[in-house]
C-alpha positions as CSV (number, residue, x, y, z in Angstrom):
1,X,79.9,83.0,-42.1
2,X,81.2,82.6,-38.6
3,X,77.8,83.6,-37.3
4,X,76.0,81.0,-39.4
5,X,78.5,78.4,-38.3
6,X,78.0,79.1,-34.6
7,X,74.2,79.0,-35.1
8,X,74.4,75.8,-37.1
9,X,76.6,74.2,-34.3
10,X,74.2,75.5,-31.5
11,X,71.1,74.1,-33.6
12,X,72.9,70.7,-33.8
13,X,73.8,70.5,-30.1
14,X,70.2,71.3,-29.2
15,X,68.8,68.8,-31.5
16,X,71.4,66.1,-30.2
17,X,70.0,66.9,-26.7
18,X,66.6,66.5,-27.8
19,X,67.4,63.0,-29.4
20,X,69.1,61.8,-26.1
21,X,66.2,62.9,-24.2
22,X,63.7,61.1,-26.6
23,X,65.8,57.9,-26.5
24,X,65.8,57.7,-22.6
25,X,61.8,58.1,-22.4
26,X,61.5,55.4,-25.0
27,X,63.8,53.1,-23.1
28,X,61.7,53.8,-19.8
29,X,58.4,53.3,-21.8
30,X,59.8,49.9,-23.2
31,X,60.9,48.8,-19.7
32,X,57.6,49.6,-18.2
33,X,55.9,47.6,-20.9
34,X,58.2,44.7,-20.5
35,X,57.5,44.5,-16.6
36,X,53.9,44.7,-17.5
37,X,54.1,41.9,-19.7
38,X,56.1,40.0,-17.2
39,X,53.5,40.5,-14.6
40,X,50.7,39.6,-16.9
41,X,52.7,36.5,-17.6
42,X,53.3,35.5,-14.1
43,X,49.6,35.9,-13.5
44,X,48.7,33.9,-16.5
45,X,51.2,31.2,-15.2
46,X,49.6,31.3,-11.8
47,X,46.1,30.7,-13.3
48,X,47.4,27.9,-15.5
49,X,49.1,26.2,-12.4
50,X,45.7,26.5,-10.5
51,X,43.6,25.2,-13.4
52,X,46.1,22.4,-13.9
53,X,45.8,21.4,-10.2
54,X,42.1,21.6,-10.4
55,X,42.0,19.5,-13.5
56,X,44.3,16.8,-11.8
57,X,41.9,16.7,-8.9
58,X,38.9,16.4,-11.2
59,X,40.8,13.5,-13.0
60,X,41.7,11.8,-9.7
61,X,38.2,12.0,-8.6
62,X,36.8,10.6,-11.9
63,X,39.4,7.7,-11.4
64,X,38.4,7.0,-8.0
65,X,34.8,6.9,-9.0
66,X,35.6,4.6,-11.9
67,X,37.7,2.3,-9.6
68,X,34.6,2.2,-7.3
69,X,32.2,1.2,-10.0
70,X,34.6,-1.4,-11.4
71,X,35.0,-2.9,-7.9
72,X,31.2,-2.8,-7.4
73,X,30.5,-4.6,-10.6
74,X,33.3,-7.2,-10.0
75,X,31.9,-7.8,-6.6
76,X,28.4,-8.2,-8.0
77,X,29.6,-10.7,-10.8
78,X,31.6,-12.7,-8.2
79,X,28.8,-12.9,-5.7
80,X,26.0,-13.3,-8.2
81,X,23.4,-15.9,-7.4
82,X,24.2,-19.4,-8.5
83,X,23.0,-20.0,-12.2
84,X,23.0,-16.5,-13.1
85,X,24.3,-15.7,-16.6
86,X,26.3,-12.5,-17.4
87,X,23.1,-11.1,-19.0
88,X,21.4,-11.7,-15.9
89,X,24.4,-9.9,-13.7
90,X,24.2,-7.1,-16.2
91,X,20.3,-6.7,-15.5
92,X,21.0,-6.6,-11.8
93,X,23.3,-3.8,-12.4
94,X,20.7,-1.9,-14.4
95,X,18.4,-2.5,-11.7
96,X,20.5,-1.0,-9.1
97,X,21.3,2.0,-11.2
98,X,17.5,2.4,-11.9
99,X,16.8,2.2,-8.3
100,X,19.0,5.1,-7.6
101,X,16.5,7.4,-9.7
102,X,13.1,6.3,-8.5
103,X,11.2,8.7,-10.6
104,X,12.1,7.3,-13.9
105,X,13.2,3.7,-12.8
106,X,11.2,1.0,-14.5
107,X,9.7,-1.9,-12.5
108,X,12.0,-4.8,-12.5
109,X,10.8,-8.2,-11.4
110,X,13.1,-10.0,-8.8
111,X,15.0,-12.8,-10.3
112,X,14.3,-16.3,-9.1
113,X,16.2,-17.3,-6.0
114,X,17.5,-20.9,-5.0
115,X,15.5,-22.4,-2.1
116,X,16.7,-21.9,1.3
117,X,19.1,-24.8,2.0
118,X,17.9,-26.9,5.0
119,X,20.6,-26.6,7.9
120,X,21.6,-29.6,9.8
121,X,19.2,-30.7,12.5
122,X,20.5,-29.7,15.9
123,X,22.3,-32.5,17.8
124,X,21.4,-33.7,21.3
125,X,22.0,-31.0,23.8
126,X,19.8,-28.1,22.3
127,X,19.3,-25.3,24.9
128,X,22.8,-25.3,25.9
129,X,24.4,-22.3,27.9
130,X,26.3,-19.4,26.0
131,X,29.6,-21.0,27.7
132,X,29.0,-24.4,26.4
133,X,28.3,-22.9,22.8
134,X,31.4,-21.0,22.9
135,X,33.4,-24.0,24.0
136,X,32.1,-26.1,21.0
137,X,33.0,-23.2,18.8
138,X,36.6,-22.8,20.1
139,X,37.0,-26.3,19.7
140,X,35.9,-26.2,16.1
141,X,38.0,-23.3,15.2
142,X,41.1,-25.0,16.7
143,X,40.7,-28.0,14.3
144,X,38.2,-28.3,11.5
145,X,39.5,-31.6,10.6
146,X,37.8,-33.4,13.4
147,X,34.5,-34.1,12.1
148,X,33.0,-34.4,15.5
149,X,34.4,-30.7,16.3
150,X,32.5,-29.6,12.8
151,X,29.2,-31.2,13.9
152,X,29.2,-29.8,17.4
153,X,29.9,-26.4,15.9
154,X,27.0,-26.5,13.6
155,X,24.8,-27.6,16.4
156,X,26.1,-24.7,18.4
157,X,25.6,-22.0,15.6
158,X,22.1,-23.1,15.3
159,X,21.5,-22.2,19.0
160,X,23.7,-19.0,18.9
161,X,22.6,-15.4,17.9
162,X,23.2,-13.7,14.6
163,X,26.3,-12.0,15.8
164,X,27.9,-15.2,17.0
165,X,27.4,-17.0,13.8
166,X,28.9,-13.9,11.9
167,X,32.0,-13.7,14.2
168,X,32.5,-17.6,13.8
169,X,32.3,-17.3,9.8
170,X,34.5,-14.5,10.0
171,X,37.1,-16.3,11.9
172,X,36.9,-19.1,9.4
173,X,37.4,-16.9,6.4
174,X,40.4,-15.4,8.0
175,X,41.8,-19.0,8.7
176,X,40.8,-19.9,4.8
177,X,42.7,-16.9,3.7
178,X,45.9,-18.1,5.6
179,X,45.6,-21.7,4.5
180,X,43.7,-21.7,1.1
181,X,44.6,-25.2,0.5
182,X,43.2,-26.7,3.6
183,X,40.2,-28.8,2.5
184,X,38.8,-29.1,6.2
185,X,38.6,-25.4,6.5
186,X,37.0,-25.0,3.3
187,X,34.2,-27.4,4.0
188,X,34.0,-26.2,7.5
189,X,33.5,-22.7,6.3
190,X,30.9,-23.8,3.7
191,X,29.0,-25.6,6.6
192,X,29.1,-23.0,8.9
193,X,27.9,-20.4,6.2
194,X,24.7,-22.5,5.8
195,X,23.6,-21.3,9.3
196,X,23.3,-17.8,8.1
197,X,20.5,-18.1,5.4
198,X,18.1,-16.8,7.9
199,X,20.4,-13.9,8.9
200,X,20.6,-12.3,5.4
201,X,18.1,-10.6,3.3
202,X,16.0,-12.8,0.8
203,X,16.7,-12.8,-2.9
204,X,19.9,-11.4,-4.0
205,X,21.8,-11.7,-0.5
206,X,20.9,-15.5,-0.1
207,X,21.8,-16.0,-3.6
208,X,25.5,-14.4,-3.1
209,X,25.6,-16.6,0.2
210,X,24.6,-19.8,-1.7
211,X,27.2,-19.1,-4.4
212,X,29.8,-18.6,-1.6
213,X,29.0,-21.8,0.2
214,X,29.1,-23.9,-3.2
215,X,32.4,-22.2,-4.1
216,X,34.1,-23.2,-0.6
217,X,32.7,-26.7,-1.0
218,X,33.8,-27.1,-4.6
219,X,37.2,-26.0,-3.6
220,X,37.4,-28.7,-0.9
221,X,36.6,-31.3,-3.7
222,X,39.2,-29.8,-6.1
223,X,41.7,-30.3,-3.2
224,X,40.7,-33.8,-2.7
225,X,38.4,-35.5,-5.3
226,X,37.7,-38.3,-2.9
227,X,36.9,-36.3,0.1
228,X,33.5,-37.8,0.9
229,X,32.2,-35.4,3.3
230,X,32.7,-32.5,0.9
231,X,31.2,-34.7,-1.9
232,X,28.2,-35.5,0.4
233,X,27.7,-31.9,1.3
234,X,27.6,-30.4,-2.3
235,X,25.5,-33.2,-3.7
236,X,22.8,-32.7,-1.0
237,X,23.2,-28.8,-1.1
238,X,22.6,-28.7,-5.0
239,X,19.6,-31.3,-4.8
240,X,17.6,-28.6,-2.8
241,X,17.9,-26.1,-5.7
242,X,14.5,-25.7,-7.8
243,X,14.4,-27.7,-11.1
244,X,15.6,-25.8,-14.0
245,X,18.7,-24.5,-12.1
246,X,22.1,-25.8,-13.3
247,X,22.9,-26.8,-9.8
248,X,19.8,-28.9,-9.6
249,X,20.8,-30.7,-12.9
250,X,24.1,-31.6,-12.0
251,X,23.1,-32.8,-8.6
252,X,22.5,-36.5,-10.1
253,X,25.9,-36.9,-10.8
254,X,27.2,-35.6,-7.6
255,X,24.8,-38.0,-5.7
256,X,26.0,-40.9,-7.7
257,X,29.5,-39.9,-6.9
258,X,28.8,-39.9,-3.2
259,X,27.3,-43.4,-3.5
260,X,30.3,-44.5,-5.3
261,X,32.5,-43.2,-2.5
262,X,30.6,-44.9,0.2
263,X,31.3,-48.3,-1.3
264,X,34.9,-47.7,-0.3
265,X,34.1,-46.7,3.2
266,X,33.0,-48.1,6.5
267,X,29.1,-47.7,6.5
268,X,27.9,-44.8,8.6
269,X,24.3,-43.8,9.4
270,X,24.8,-40.5,7.8
271,X,25.1,-42.0,4.5
272,X,21.4,-42.5,4.5
273,X,21.1,-38.9,3.7
274,X,22.4,-39.3,0.3
275,X,19.6,-41.8,-0.5
276,X,17.1,-39.3,0.9
277,X,18.2,-36.5,-1.0
278,X,18.3,-38.7,-4.3
279,X,14.7,-39.6,-3.6
280,X,13.6,-35.9,-3.4
281,X,15.7,-35.0,-6.3
282,X,13.9,-37.6,-8.4
283,X,10.4,-36.8,-7.0
284,X,10.9,-33.1,-8.0
285,X,11.1,-34.5,-11.5
286,X,8.0,-36.4,-11.1
287,X,10.0,-39.6,-11.3
288,X,8.2,-41.3,-8.3
289,X,9.0,-44.9,-9.1
290,X,12.8,-44.2,-9.4
291,X,12.5,-42.0,-6.5
292,X,11.1,-44.9,-4.4
293,X,13.8,-47.2,-5.5
294,X,16.5,-44.9,-4.4
295,X,14.8,-44.5,-1.0
296,X,14.6,-48.4,-0.6
297,X,18.1,-48.8,-1.6
298,X,18.9,-46.6,1.6
299,X,16.6,-48.7,3.8
300,X,18.3,-51.9,2.5
301,X,21.3,-50.6,4.0
302,X,19.7,-49.1,7.2
303,X,16.1,-50.8,7.7
304,X,15.3,-48.7,10.7
305,X,16.0,-45.3,9.5
306,X,13.1,-43.2,10.6
307,X,13.7,-40.6,8.0
308,X,13.7,-42.9,5.1
309,X,10.8,-44.8,6.3
310,X,8.6,-41.7,6.5
311,X,9.8,-40.7,2.9
312,X,8.9,-44.1,1.7
313,X,5.4,-43.8,3.1
314,X,4.9,-40.4,1.5
315,X,6.0,-41.7,-1.8
316,X,3.7,-44.6,-1.7
317,X,0.6,-42.5,-1.1
């Protein structure tokens, strides 16, 4: 009996030792597995962080591209040729997109463009030196409210090179940005920009320039509806557009407005330009008799005006 009890006790001790050994091994295995899972989780987290960073970068690129596209479309809409409808603007956008893929791009006819507006004729003193031109431009930039300064500047710009014209216009734009409600600066900028028609490409570029010119002149009139020089300018500017353009159609009322304002002012020889423009505007609509009457009305005020006399002779043929 004692022998059996001893054997049983010995067996239990042996079995207990085996259990403790098995338990230790299992704990070690669990710990190793847990470490593996932690390492795997850390690697997964690192991959997720990298993927998230890549995604953010892609989103930023897409956002930047979208902003650039919106900016380009907005610029195109704001600088679209005068008279273009939103449909025409969209057509221009599609045209530019098509041009980027010439293999599949369909042919698109260029939209009609406004005629190049005649720039003021040079004043006496053509062929002046660079120093004299620079002096006139500096005087104009200093005070555009002095009409003689503005006229002298336009004369000088007509004799200057492309870069000089660009620099002068850029300086006026800067001044307008600082003083947006200065009607003299607005009209000065519009007038100066008319000298750039030959400096820009034909078609769309000249259309954008015409749009910007009219915008500044219209703003000058908005600031002062009785500002004769601005009314005079925009009436003649719009009268040069081809028939059918909205700007051409409203030129009649603008010419009438200029004549109305003249009656309140001391007569100046430059006022005859309105009658000449009115005659051309009516003649373009095959209203020859009415055109002749307007030219004659100008001659009644200035009988020796050579431009009106030549225009009358041409209408009478």
